[in-house]
N, C-alpha and C positions, 0 to 999 in steps of 0.2 A: 596255782600252788606256791609259786615262787614269791609272789607278792605277800601271801599270807605267812610264809615262813620267814622271810627276811624283812618284812615291812615293819616300820616303827610308828605307824599311825597312832596318834593319841598319847605317845610316850613323852614323859617329861624327864629330861636327862641333865645331869650335872657332871662336868668334866673339870678337874683341877689341872692347872698348868695348860690351859686351853688356848693360850694366845699364840702359840707357835708349835712347830714340830709335830710330834705324834698326837698331842692333844688337839691341835688344829685339824689334823687329818681326820681324826675320829669324829670330831664335831661336824665336819662337813659331811662325812659319811652318814651320820645319824639324820642330819637335816635332809639330805638328798633321798633318804629312805622314808621320809615322811614324818619324822618326829614332830610332835606338837610344839615343843619348845626345848631349847638347849641353853643351859647356863654355863658359862665358862669363867674360871677364876684364874688369876695370875697376880703375883706380888706387885708388879709394876702396872699402875693404873692405865697410863696412856696406851701401851701396846695391847692391853686387854680390851680396852674400848675400841681401838682400831680393828682388832681381830674380829670382834663381834659385829662391827659394821661390815667387814668383808664377808663374813659368814652369813649375814642376813640376806644375801642374794639367794641363798638356798632355802631359807626358812627363818623362823623367829629365833634369834640368838641374842642373849642378854649377858652383858659383862657384869661380873661381880668382883671387882678388884679386892684383893686381900691376901693375907699371909697365913696359909693353912699350916705353917710350921709351928705356930704358937697356939696355946690354948685359947687365948683371946681372939685370935683370928678365926679359929674353928667355931667358937661360940657366936661370933658376929655373923659368919656365913650361915650358920644354922638359924639364927634369928631372922635374917632377911628372907631365907627360903621359906620359913614358916609363915612369914607375913604375906608371901605371894602364892604359895602352893599348898594344897591340902594333902598332896602326896608327891613322891618322885618315884620313877620306875627304874632308872638306871643311874648308878654312881660309878664314875671312872676315877680311881685314885691314880692320877698320872703325874702330878707335880713331883719333880725330883731334881737332884743335883749330884755333882761329883767333886772329888778333891784328889788331885794327883800329888804324889810325893814319894821319894825313896823310903824304904822301910826304916832305916836308921834315923831319919829326920822327920818322919810323919808326925804332924802335930795333933794334940788332943782336940783342939778346936775343929780341925778338919774331920776328925772322927765324929764328934758330937753333932756338928752341923748336918752332915750327910745322914746320920742315923735319925735325927729329929725329923728331917723332911721326908726321907725315903721310907722309913720303917715305922716311926712313931705316928706320923700324921695320918696314914691310911687307917690305922686302928682307931684313933680317937675321932676322926671325921666320920667313919662308918658308925661308930657308937653314937655320935651326936645326931646323925641323920637317920638313925634306926626307926624312930616313930614315923617319919615320912616314908621310908622304904616299906614299912609294914602296912601302912594305911590302905593301900590299894592292891597289895599282893594277895593272890589266892591260888588255890590248887591248880587251876587251869591257866593261870597267867602270873607267873612268878616275877618278882622284882629281881634285878641283876646288879651285882657289884663286880666290877672289873678292876683288878689291881695290875699295875704295870710293873713287872719285874724286869729281868734281863738275863741273857745267857751268861752274863758275868756272875750270876748267882748259881750257875749250874757247872760251868767249867772251872778248872783249877788255875786259870791264868788271870791274876788280878791286874796286870799291867800297871803296877804302882798306884792302883786305885783301890786300896785295901778296904776302906770303909764302904765304898760303893758296892763292891762285890759282896761284902758281908751283909749290907743292908738289903740287897736284892734277894739274897738267900733267905733272909728273914721274911721278906714280903711273900716269898713262895710258901714258906711254912705257915705264916699267918693266914694265907689264903685257904689252906687245907683246914686249919683250925676253925676259922670263921664259917667255912662251908658247912661243917658239922654243927656248929653252934646255931646258925641261922636257918637251917633247913626247915625246922618246925614252924618258922615264921614265913615260909614260902619265899625265901630269898636265896638265890643262887650266888655263889662267890667263886670266881675263877681268876686266873692270872695269865697275862700275855708276857712272854719273855722274848723281847725283840733282840735281834742281832744288830748289825749296822744299819742305821737309817740316817738320812740327812737331817741334821739338827744343829743348834747352836753348840751343843756339847761335843759334836763330832767334826766341827769346822776345821779343827787343827789338822785333821787327816784328809778330809775331802778336798782341801785346798792345797795339799801336798801331792802333786802328780805322781811322783815316784812311789811314795808310801801308799797312796790310794790304789795304784795299779797292782802293787805287790799284794795288798790285802784282797782285792777282787780276784786275783789269781788263786789265792788260797781258799776262797769260799767255793764250795762245790758248784753253786749256781753262777759263780763269777760275776756277781753284781751286788749292790746294796739294795736295801728295801726302798720301795716307792710308796707314796701316800696310800694308794689303793691296797697295798699289801697289809698294812696295819688296820686300815678302815674296814676291810673285808672281814678280818677275824673278829674285830670288836663288834661289828654288826651281827655276826653270827652268834656271839655270846650274849648280846643284848636282846635278841629277838627270839621268836619261837623256834628258829632253827637250832638254837642251843638249849632247848627246853629240858633236855635230859642230861645236861652237862653241869657238874658242880665239883668244886675242889680240885680242878685240874690246872696245870701249868703248861701252856702251849707255846713252845718255841716258834718264833717267826724269824728265821735266821738264814734262809737260803742253804741250809745244811751245815752251818758252821759247827754245831754241837756234835756232828757225826765224826769230825776229824780233830776237834780241839782236845 
């Protein structure tokens, strides 16, 4: 039963921001669960290609470098995928960025950049890939879209990252709206709202022993997330294990939202 529930055999997956951090962890999880093929995207070509090589030890992983923050980048990605695949089963909208700054000096460019990548891109990429998502989706085997939100979009502490918090809240609501919109096409749409995980974006804190210790002490489970923590939830949402789940935002945060 477990292999049937959580298996990814035959599944074609696309993960944006897949060259490192959460995207890399999810790609590895899908491949280890038997995915037929996983495409990863990232803005920087060399890290994207290197990550695909590393991931290929678990299964077929293909790098598609590009910038999904722009209409041109989204169109280019959709064109390449249509050239190689007749359908896709899983889309993970993971690419994201942040911009820190105090309220009085927070710049418009910091707001717009974060909103374009975090909130605008998932909408237009899902739109562009809709024909591929619909192509093999059916009543007993739905396609899955997984948006990566954040507990920053749930709790009221922006930590001087105002556009990031607002963008992730937008991702959560977009998830609900798209889940209703795409249900008749047999496409489930859910979001994962991670707490603290090790990534490039959180290096400033993970490399600060005092700050790191203080934050772990405040988290009910007293630790940060590990690769398997995010991969496991993504795998559940992408497989038959999540077949009756759509429109949900799932915090993966060690209990942070219980006390924040």
